[in-house]
C-alpha positions in Angstrom: -0.1 0.2 -0.2 1.5 3.6 -1.2 0.6 6.0 1.3 0.9 10.3 -0.8 0.2 12.6 1.9 2.5 15.4 -0.1 -0.5 17.9 -0.1 -1.6 17.1 3.2 -1.2 20.0 5.9 0.1 17.9 9.7 -2.2 18.6 13.1 -4.5 19.9 10.5 -8.8 18.0 9.6 -9.6 18.0 6.1 -12.7 17.0 6.2 -13.0 14.5 4.2 -9.6 13.9 3.4 -7.1 14.4 1.0 -3.6 12.5 -1.1 -4.0 9.0 -2.2 -3.6 5.8 -1.3 -3.4 2.7 -3.6 -2.2 -1.1 -4.0 1.7 -1.4 -4.8 4.4 -4.1 -5.6 7.1 -3.5 -3.1 8.3 -1.5 0.5 10.1 1.2 -1.0 9.6 5.0 1.2 6.0 5.6 0.3 5.5 2.5 1.6 6.8 1.9 5.1 4.7 3.2 8.5 4.4 3.3 12.0 1.4 2.3 14.0 1.6 4.8 16.5 -0.9 3.4 20.2 -3.5 6.5 20.0 -5.9 5.8 23.6 -6.1 3.5 26.3 -8.6 1.7 24.3 -6.1 -0.1 22.4 -7.0 1.3 19.4 -4.3 2.3 17.2 -2.8 5.2 14.3 -1.3 4.1 10.5 1.2 6.9 10.5 3.5 7.5 7.2 7.5 7.3 7.5 7.7 9.6 4.6 5.3 12.4 5.4 5.2 12.2 8.8 2.4 13.0 10.4 -0.5 12.1 7.8 -2.1 8.7 8.8 -4.6 6.6 6.7 -8.4 7.4 6.3 -10.4 4.6 6.1 -13.8 7.2 5.0 -17.3 6.4 5.0 -18.5 3.1 3.2 -19.1 6.0 -0.1 -15.5 6.7 0.6 -12.3 6.3 -0.9 -9.3 5.3 1.4 -7.1 8.4 1.4 -5.0 10.5 3.7 -5.5 12.8 6.9 -3.6 15.4 9.0 -4.8 14.2 12.0 -5.6 10.8 14.0 -9.6 11.0 14.3 -12.1 8.7 14.2 -11.5 7.9 10.9 -7.7 7.9 11.0 -7.9 4.8 14.3 -7.9 0.5 13.7 -7.6 -2.0 15.7 -5.2 -4.9 14.6 -5.3 -8.1 15.1 -3.3 -10.9 15.6 -4.4 -13.9 14.4 -2.5 -17.6 14.6 
């Protein structure tokens, strides 16, 4: 997964998000992430290494995945390890 957050400001919620998230073969600079704990409930945010302060955003069912400049509700995830 590649995340281009170059057009997204940090520390600013941009409504429906921005930037671009797409499938990518391999893992170069735009495909590396930090898992950031966001709350005491165990939720995490997925932050771009190439674009610090930009987070993966999965919107409502009628929206595409994109980038947000802060970790709000739609940028919080639960990662479950199976096996």
